[in-house]
C-alpha positions as CSV (number, residue, x, y, z in Angstrom):
1,M,34.0,-0.7,-23.2
2,E,31.2,0.6,-21.1
3,K,31.0,-0.1,-17.4
4,L,27.9,-1.7,-16.2
5,S,26.9,-0.1,-12.9
6,T,24.2,-1.6,-10.7
7,N,23.0,0.0,-7.5
8,L,21.8,-2.8,-5.4
9,Q,20.2,-1.9,-2.1
10,V,19.1,-4.3,0.6
11,L,15.5,-3.7,1.6
12,S,15.1,-3.8,5.4
13,R,11.9,-5.0,7.0
14,Q,11.1,-1.5,8.2
15,R,11.5,0.0,4.7
16,A,9.4,-2.8,3.4
17,V,6.7,-2.0,5.9
18,S,6.9,1.7,4.9
19,H,6.6,0.8,1.2
20,A,3.6,-1.4,2.0
21,A,2.1,1.3,4.1
22,Y,2.2,3.7,1.2
23,Q,0.7,1.1,-1.1
24,I,-2.1,0.5,1.4
25,A,-2.7,4.3,1.9
26,D,-3.0,4.7,-1.9
27,A,-5.3,1.7,-2.1
28,R,-7.5,3.2,0.6
29,E,-7.7,6.5,-1.3
30,R,-8.5,4.7,-4.6
31,L,-11.2,2.7,-2.8
32,A,-12.8,5.8,-1.4
33,Q,-12.8,7.3,-4.9
34,L,-14.2,4.0,-6.4
35,Y,-16.9,4.0,-3.8
36,S,-17.9,7.6,-4.6
37,W,-17.9,6.8,-8.3
38,A,-20.1,3.7,-7.7
39,I,-22.6,5.7,-5.6
40,S,-22.8,8.6,-7.9
41,G,-23.0,6.5,-11.1
42,G,-21.0,9.2,-12.9
43,Q,-18.3,6.9,-14.3
44,D,-18.4,4.2,-16.9
45,Y,-17.8,0.6,-15.9
46,V,-14.4,0.5,-17.6
47,S,-13.0,3.3,-15.3
48,L,-14.4,1.5,-12.3
49,L,-12.8,-1.8,-13.3
50,I,-9.4,-0.1,-14.0
51,A,-9.5,1.5,-10.6
52,A,-10.5,-1.8,-8.9
53,R,-7.6,-3.5,-10.7
54,D,-5.2,-0.9,-9.4
55,V,-6.3,-1.5,-5.8
56,V,-5.9,-5.3,-6.2
57,E,-2.4,-4.8,-7.7
58,S,-1.4,-2.6,-4.8
59,L,-2.6,-5.2,-2.3
60,Q,-0.7,-7.9,-4.2
61,R,2.5,-5.9,-3.9
62,V,1.9,-5.6,-0.2
63,F,1.4,-9.3,0.1
64,A,4.6,-9.9,-1.9
65,L,6.5,-7.7,0.6
66,A,4.9,-9.5,3.5
67,S,5.8,-12.9,2.0
68,A,9.4,-11.9,1.5
69,F,9.8,-11.1,5.2
70,A,7.8,-14.0,6.6
71,Y,9.5,-17.1,7.9
72,V,8.4,-20.3,6.2
73,S,7.3,-22.3,9.2
74,D,4.2,-22.9,11.3
75,D,4.0,-19.2,12.1
76,Y,4.0,-18.1,8.4
77,T,0.4,-16.8,8.6
78,E,1.1,-15.0,11.8
79,D,4.2,-13.3,10.3
80,I,2.1,-12.2,7.3
81,N,-0.6,-10.9,9.6
82,A,1.9,-9.0,11.7
83,F,3.4,-7.4,8.7
84,F,0.0,-6.3,7.4
85,E,-0.9,-4.9,10.8
86,E,2.3,-2.8,11.0
87,A,1.7,-1.6,7.5
88,R,-2.0,-0.9,8.1
89,L,-1.2,1.2,11.2
90,E,1.5,3.2,9.4
91,A,-0.9,3.7,6.5
92,G,-3.4,5.2,8.9
93,Q,-0.8,7.7,9.9
94,I,0.0,8.5,6.3
95,V,-3.7,9.0,5.4
96,A,-4.1,11.3,8.4
97,W,-1.1,13.3,7.5
98,R,-2.3,13.6,3.9
99,E,-5.7,14.8,5.0
100,S,-4.2,17.3,7.4
101,Q,-2.0,18.6,4.6
102,K,-5.2,19.2,2.5
103,K,-6.7,21.1,5.4
104,G,-3.6,22.9,6.4
105,E,-3.5,21.3,9.9
106,E,-0.7,19.7,11.9
107,V,-0.8,16.0,12.9
108,A,0.8,14.9,16.1
């Protein structure tokens, strides 16, 4: 008989913020690419719609993580906003780091 092994991990709020930050950083890069495609007119509409759908899905994942760590009370919206703000700030650092890696620079 085979053993069923499950590796369950508890997701801490800080790890959730980090995951959300990477989702936001990826969404920002996709949005920049989407904007350049829309301005240049070089892509077909299907490619633009697929890229836009990917951005929306990333942001929905971030909202799901934020909802999981928000207390259901009068401060629910404030908890969601605080989570998004933390993730947004960390995403800015991730984007800056990625851009510096492309240029070969060091980020403080």
